[in-house]
Rosetta silent file (secondary structure, phi, psi, omega in degrees, C-alpha in Angstrom):
SEQUENCE: MPLNPGISAIVDSSLLIALLRGRDQVDTVLERLSLTGPIAIVTLTYFELLQGARTQRAVEASLDLLSRFQSIPVDRDLSIRAGRLSANLRAAGVTIDTADYFIAQAAMDHSVPLLTLNTRHFTLVPGLLVVNP
SCORE:     score description
SCORE:     0.000 S_00000001
   1 L     0.000  134.703 -179.240   -2.859   -8.687  -17.460 S_00000001
   2 L   -63.628  150.007  179.132   -1.069   -6.591  -14.816 S_00000001
   3 L   -70.446  -34.224  179.099   -0.722   -2.875  -15.465 S_00000001
   4 L  -139.412   92.715 -175.107    2.982   -2.914  -14.578 S_00000001
   5 L   -65.301  -11.410 -179.835    4.490   -6.401  -14.667 S_00000001
   6 L   -80.239  -17.671 -178.778    7.777   -5.091  -13.221 S_00000001
   7 L   -76.234  133.155 -179.115    6.348   -4.306   -9.794 S_00000001
   8 L   -94.392  -23.152 -178.897    6.919   -7.104   -7.288 S_00000001
   9 E  -169.968  164.384  171.235    4.632   -5.818   -4.506 S_00000001
  10 E  -119.218  138.992  177.214    2.771   -2.847   -3.081 S_00000001
  11 E  -110.063  149.999  176.056    3.311   -1.734    0.504 S_00000001
  12 L  -106.598  176.562 -173.688    0.852    0.085    2.704 S_00000001
  13 H   -65.007  -27.399 -178.557    1.464    2.672    5.384 S_00000001
  14 H   -61.169  -38.883  177.515    1.497    0.189    8.272 S_00000001
  15 H   -70.819  -39.637 -178.809    4.784   -1.283    7.018 S_00000001
  16 H   -66.721  -38.457  176.543    6.259    2.115    6.292 S_00000001
  17 H   -63.740  -40.439  176.885    5.404    3.339    9.779 S_00000001
  18 H   -61.283  -40.178  177.109    7.096    0.235   11.197 S_00000001
  19 H   -63.055  -43.891  179.516   10.191    1.075    9.139 S_00000001
  20 H   -63.534  -27.079  178.736   10.177    4.641   10.421 S_00000001
  21 L   -88.588    4.127  173.419   10.005    3.253   13.943 S_00000001
  22 L    88.266   22.623  178.584   13.087    1.152   13.308 S_00000001
  23 L   -81.875   95.370 -173.567   11.677   -2.332   12.797 S_00000001
  24 H   -61.130  -32.350 -177.850   14.613   -3.841   10.936 S_00000001
  25 H   -62.995  -31.498  176.976   12.858   -7.086   10.019 S_00000001
  26 H   -66.434  -43.739  179.117   10.480   -5.109    7.783 S_00000001
  27 H   -61.266  -39.230  178.271   13.436   -3.504    6.002 S_00000001
  28 H   -62.096  -44.068  178.767   14.959   -6.953    5.453 S_00000001
  29 H   -62.679  -44.906 -179.683   11.750   -8.233    3.853 S_00000001
  30 H   -63.921  -39.095  177.330   11.515   -5.187    1.589 S_00000001
  31 H   -62.795  -43.538  178.783   15.137   -5.583    0.521 S_00000001
  32 H   -61.363  -45.850 -179.041   14.546   -9.248   -0.360 S_00000001
  33 H   -66.661  -33.840 -177.936   11.429   -8.426   -2.362 S_00000001
  34 H   -67.254  -15.351  176.112   13.072   -5.581   -4.206 S_00000001
  35 L   -69.796  -24.110 -179.476   15.449   -8.129   -5.744 S_00000001
  36 L   -92.468   -8.185  179.509   12.520   -9.508   -7.776 S_00000001
  37 L   152.838  167.438 -178.285   11.373   -6.090   -8.962 S_00000001
  38 L   -62.593  146.473  173.448   10.480   -2.621   -7.752 S_00000001
  39 E  -100.087  143.009 -174.470    8.159   -2.216   -4.803 S_00000001
  40 E  -122.509  163.217  170.415    5.461    0.415   -5.154 S_00000001
  41 E  -128.303  158.909  170.676    3.185    2.571   -3.071 S_00000001
  42 E   -89.492  140.794 -173.600   -0.090    4.253   -3.974 S_00000001
  43 L   -57.394  -24.031  174.845    0.280    8.037   -3.881 S_00000001
  44 H   -59.874  -21.037  179.969   -2.337    8.252   -1.101 S_00000001
  45 H   -64.815  -29.896  173.856    0.358    6.726    1.106 S_00000001
  46 H   -57.568  -48.625  179.429    2.149   10.092    1.057 S_00000001
  47 H   -60.289  -46.852 -177.410   -0.898   11.616    2.718 S_00000001
  48 H   -58.964  -43.448 -179.259   -1.213    8.769    5.215 S_00000001
  49 H   -73.220  -43.876 -175.361    2.389    9.088    6.387 S_00000001
  50 H   -70.584  -27.519  178.676    2.615   12.862    6.370 S_00000001
  51 H   -66.910  -23.488  178.902   -0.603   13.376    8.309 S_00000001
  52 L   -94.190   -5.175 -179.246    1.031   11.543   11.223 S_00000001
  53 L   -77.869  121.892 -175.054    4.344   13.411   11.060 S_00000001
  54 L   -99.554  -12.120  179.648    4.493   15.778   14.001 S_00000001
  55 L  -132.118  163.260  176.718    7.868   17.406   13.355 S_00000001
  56 H   -62.765  -34.968  177.854    9.779   18.635   10.338 S_00000001
  57 H   -63.209  -40.820  178.364   12.291   15.864   10.971 S_00000001
  58 H   -66.607  -37.748  176.436    9.484   13.277   10.799 S_00000001
  59 H   -61.699  -47.576 -179.297    8.239   14.829    7.547 S_00000001
  60 H   -63.405  -41.260  178.396   11.719   14.617    6.036 S_00000001
  61 H   -64.182  -39.625  178.680   12.192   11.012    7.204 S_00000001
  62 H   -64.903  -46.983 -179.803    8.819   10.069    5.717 S_00000001
  63 H   -64.085  -37.480  177.708    9.573   11.726    2.380 S_00000001
  64 H   -64.001  -44.759  178.689   12.994   10.093    2.260 S_00000001
  65 H   -63.557  -46.697 -178.338   11.476    6.661    2.883 S_00000001
  66 H   -62.051  -29.135 -178.835    8.681    7.187    0.345 S_00000001
  67 L   -68.455  -13.282  179.327   11.194    8.172   -2.326 S_00000001
  68 L   -75.921  -11.598 -171.835   12.541    4.581   -2.274 S_00000001
  69 L  -115.841  150.864  169.570    9.368    3.270   -3.911 S_00000001
  70 E   -68.766  150.610  179.535    7.691    3.599   -7.273 S_00000001
  71 E  -109.923  133.348  173.254    4.452    5.555   -7.063 S_00000001
  72 E  -103.032  114.579 -175.960    1.122    4.438   -8.453 S_00000001
  73 L   -72.101  148.468  172.284   -0.997    7.549   -8.998 S_00000001
  74 L   -87.788   96.392 -179.525   -4.581    7.793   -7.878 S_00000001
  75 L  -106.921 -174.610 -178.057   -6.114    8.689  -11.204 S_00000001
  76 H   -58.003  -46.902 -176.329   -9.656    8.608  -12.560 S_00000001
  77 H   -65.061  -44.874  177.345   -9.538    4.925  -13.534 S_00000001
  78 H   -63.469  -38.723  178.757   -8.167    3.727  -10.202 S_00000001
  79 H   -61.569  -40.595  178.587  -10.736    5.908   -8.431 S_00000001
  80 H   -65.298  -46.925 -179.015  -13.570    4.283  -10.393 S_00000001
  81 H   -65.315  -40.919  178.404  -12.323    0.756   -9.687 S_00000001
  82 H   -66.575  -37.014  176.779  -11.719    1.512   -5.998 S_00000001
  83 H   -64.451  -40.331  176.714  -15.178    3.068   -5.763 S_00000001
  84 H   -65.870  -41.235  176.453  -16.750   -0.044   -7.251 S_00000001
  85 H   -59.305  -45.859  178.985  -14.761   -2.221   -4.846 S_00000001
  86 H   -60.200  -46.815 -179.575  -15.997   -0.104   -1.950 S_00000001
  87 H   -60.959  -43.538  179.812  -19.624   -0.292   -3.122 S_00000001
  88 H   -64.825  -43.057  179.896  -19.446   -4.078   -3.522 S_00000001
  89 H   -68.817  -41.080  179.174  -17.862   -4.619   -0.119 S_00000001
  90 H   -64.166  -36.061  177.280  -20.244   -2.220    1.624 S_00000001
  91 H   -64.032  -27.211  177.653  -23.187   -4.011    0.025 S_00000001
  92 L   -91.213    5.323  177.972  -21.849   -7.179    1.650 S_00000001
  93 L    84.796   16.317 -178.045  -21.570   -5.401    5.006 S_00000001
  94 L  -110.374  126.728  175.297  -17.773   -4.941    4.870 S_00000001
  95 L  -128.868  139.923  174.042  -16.154   -1.563    5.473 S_00000001
  96 L  -133.872  174.348  179.531  -12.486   -0.647    5.609 S_00000001
  97 L   -60.539  146.182 -176.352  -10.657    2.674    5.615 S_00000001
  98 H   -55.317  -47.614 -179.025  -11.164    4.717    2.455 S_00000001
  99 H   -60.340  -31.027 -177.760   -7.485    4.734    1.490 S_00000001
 100 H   -66.400  -28.773  175.312   -7.394    0.955    1.853 S_00000001
 101 H   -63.300  -43.096  179.865   -9.850    0.505   -1.037 S_00000001
 102 H   -65.441  -44.260 -178.251   -7.430    2.345   -3.333 S_00000001
 103 H   -65.622  -45.829  178.867   -4.413    0.396   -2.079 S_00000001
 104 H   -62.026  -44.900 -179.209   -6.180   -2.964   -2.360 S_00000001
 105 H   -63.931  -40.110  178.790   -7.474   -2.182   -5.834 S_00000001
 106 H   -62.493  -41.891  178.479   -4.039   -1.079   -7.023 S_00000001
 107 H   -63.002  -41.286  178.601   -2.488   -4.338   -5.789 S_00000001
 108 H   -68.534  -39.154  178.310   -5.163   -6.337   -7.606 S_00000001
 109 H   -59.304  -38.057 -176.345   -4.769   -4.212  -10.760 S_00000001
 110 L   -92.843   -0.611  179.294   -1.045   -4.951  -10.823 S_00000001
 111 L    55.296   45.193  179.290   -1.467   -8.632   -9.830 S_00000001
 112 L  -129.327  159.139  177.094    0.976   -8.288   -6.940 S_00000001
 113 L   -71.676  153.813  172.230    0.791   -9.001   -3.227 S_00000001
 114 E  -100.915  121.964  178.124    0.004   -6.281   -0.737 S_00000001
 115 E   -93.234  121.073 -174.204    2.545   -6.146    2.069 S_00000001
 116 L  -154.577  154.125  168.590    0.889   -4.951    5.249 S_00000001
 117 L   -96.594   -6.434 -177.876    0.769   -5.298    8.986 S_00000001
 118 L   -97.862   62.418 -177.761   -2.940   -4.464    8.756 S_00000001
 119 H   -70.850  -23.616 -178.533   -4.202   -7.895    7.780 S_00000001
 120 H   -57.709  -43.513  179.048   -7.467   -7.373    9.661 S_00000001
 121 H   -78.988  -50.348 -169.223   -8.783   -4.982    7.012 S_00000001
 122 H   -70.574  -26.627  178.204   -7.149   -6.251    3.879 S_00000001
 123 L   -70.812   -9.036  176.415   -8.042   -9.931    4.287 S_00000001
 124 L   -79.713   -8.863 -176.906  -11.680   -8.838    3.929 S_00000001
 125 L   -94.598  110.578  179.444  -11.046   -8.001    0.253 S_00000001
 126 L   -62.265  136.387  177.208  -11.756  -11.023   -1.974 S_00000001
 127 L    86.806   -2.472 -179.415   -9.042  -11.728   -4.534 S_00000001
 128 L   -95.359  127.487  175.837   -6.376   -9.682   -2.779 S_00000001
 129 L   -86.403  113.766 -176.394   -3.133  -11.461   -1.901 S_00000001
 130 E  -108.922  129.369  179.464   -2.176  -10.149    1.538 S_00000001
 131 E  -125.771  126.173  174.485    1.260  -10.779    3.006 S_00000001
 132 L  -104.692  104.204 -175.729    2.288   -9.891    6.545 S_00000001
 133 L   -70.172    0.000    0.000    6.077   -9.952    6.529 S_00000001
């Protein structure tokens, strides 16, 4: 059973960066999906976006964009599940970015698709529904 049945999808930083760069088609997809329920981010996404912000204006734009989404906290339980996912994938010879394990696990926990432009990494995770809008 999903942890939050109201969430319609989780987005990763690749889509959010595209939005910040003005890719309107991404915004259109997110608007359509938000009609079926809230879209969420994992709180690590704050770190991912802010580490790339080079000006105060970019920080403010990132925080404004992130505020549009529900946040899924990285707590002890998610950390354990993401760690197990990482161990299983690494044992099979598959490695992805550390934050991506948390994001993938959260999407699977909530039984929702992950919206990403980074399909190369996320399609390596068995059981994860990956959507490239």
